[in-house]
N, C-alpha and C positions, 0 to 999 in steps of 0.2 A: 793827183795833186795838195801838195803840204797847202796847209791854214796861212800861213806866211806868202807861201808866194800869192796864191788869191787873194789877202788881205793888199798886195802890190802891185796887183792885176786893179783890182778895186777903186786904189786911191789914184792911179795913173788916169779912167777911164772917168773920176769925180770932173764938175765943172772948174774955170778955174775960180767965179766969181767964191764959191760956195766953201766955209772953215769945212775942219775937219769937227766931228761929231763930237758932243757936249761931254768932257770929262767922266761924269756921272754913269756913262754909255759905253765908253771906253773899258777894254777887257783888261785889267792892272797886273802884269807880269810878276810886280815884284814874287808875288804870293810862290810862283811856279818854281820859278828861280831858287830860293828859299829849299822849297823842297827837293827838288835837283838836288842840290849842295850836301842837302842833305843824304840822303837815296847813297851817293858819291863817297860818301865820308862814311857812311855804313857796310859798302860794299869793298873798301880798301881793306888788302890785309893788314893783317896784323904782326908788327913785328915781334915773332916768337921764335922758336927754339929751331931750327932748320933741322929737318931730317935727314937730311940726305949726308950730313956729318959725322965722323965717329965718334965723332968728344963726348964722355957722359956715359957710354954703353960699358958695358961691362960684361970680360969676356965669360964663355960659359963651357964648361967642363965639361968635355964628351962622357969621360967613367961618370961622371956626375947623373947627365943626363939618358946614361944607360943604367943606372941605379934605379932610376927614379922610374923609369917605363918598364923594368924587369916584370912579369908577370909570374904572380903571387900566387900561392896556391892553396888556394882557400878548403883541401879536402877538408883536415882533421875539421873546420868547425862545420865548415856541410852536415860531416858525416854525426857531431854532437846535435845540429840543431834535428835532424830526420832523427834520431836515436830519441831525443829526448821528448817528444811528444808520443805516445804508443797509443794513437787512438781510431779506433778499423769506425768506419764510415760503415753505413744502414745500407745491405745489398739494395734496397727501394733508390738511394742515392745514386751507388754506384756502378744501377743498371741505368739510372737517367743522364749521367755523364757517359755514357762508353754510348747511348743512343742517342745524343749530340753530337755527337763527335763521329758517326757516321755516317759515311756516303745515303743519299734520296738514293741512287740507282736500286733495281733489284741484285744487282748480283751483288753490292755491299749490304744488304740484309741478311740477319741469319734465320732459317729456316720455323717456321712456325710451330709449338710445339706441341699436336694435339692429343689429348688427352684417351687416353683408351677408355672405351666403353664397357663396360659390362656388364656380360650376357645377362638380357631381365629377369629375373625369376617367375613363374604364374604365383599367383596367390591362393590357386587355387587348386584343388585335386582332384584328380581320376573320378574319385565319385562325387562328387559336385558337378563335373561333367555331364556325369552319365543321370544325375537327379536331373540337370537340368535340361537336358533332351527328353525326361519322358513327362514332365510339366509342361514342356511346349509344344511337342510338336507329337505326344502321344503315343510313343513308343513306349513297349511293356518293355 
C-alpha cells in the first residue's frame, strides 16, 4: 500500500469531531514536488543533433581509407635498428634467459654435463711402500 492510500484510510477512521493534525506536525509536500520537478527537468532529453540524419556527414573515399590502412613494410628500419647495436650479451645472461624460457618437464631439460675425473695418481712410489711394509709389519 502506498503512503497516500494509508493516509486517506486513517482520515476516514478519524472521529468526526476531531480536527486535522496541527500544521507543525503535517508533512509539507511542497519540497518533494519541487525536487521531483527538478529531477524531471534534469532527465528531459536535450535538443541536440539527431544522429539518425545524414546532414553534416562527410563522405569518405574508399581509396583513401585503403591507403590509410595499407600495411607498411618496416623491414629496412628494423634491420638498421638491429645492426646499429652490435653488443653481445654475456654467456651467463644468455644461459639464464634460455633457462627461464625452457619448460619445467624433464624432457625439456638438457642433459647435465658431468666432468670427467682424471685417474688419480699416487704420491708414493714403490720404494715408499716397501719401506712402509718393512717398518710396520716387520718383513725384511
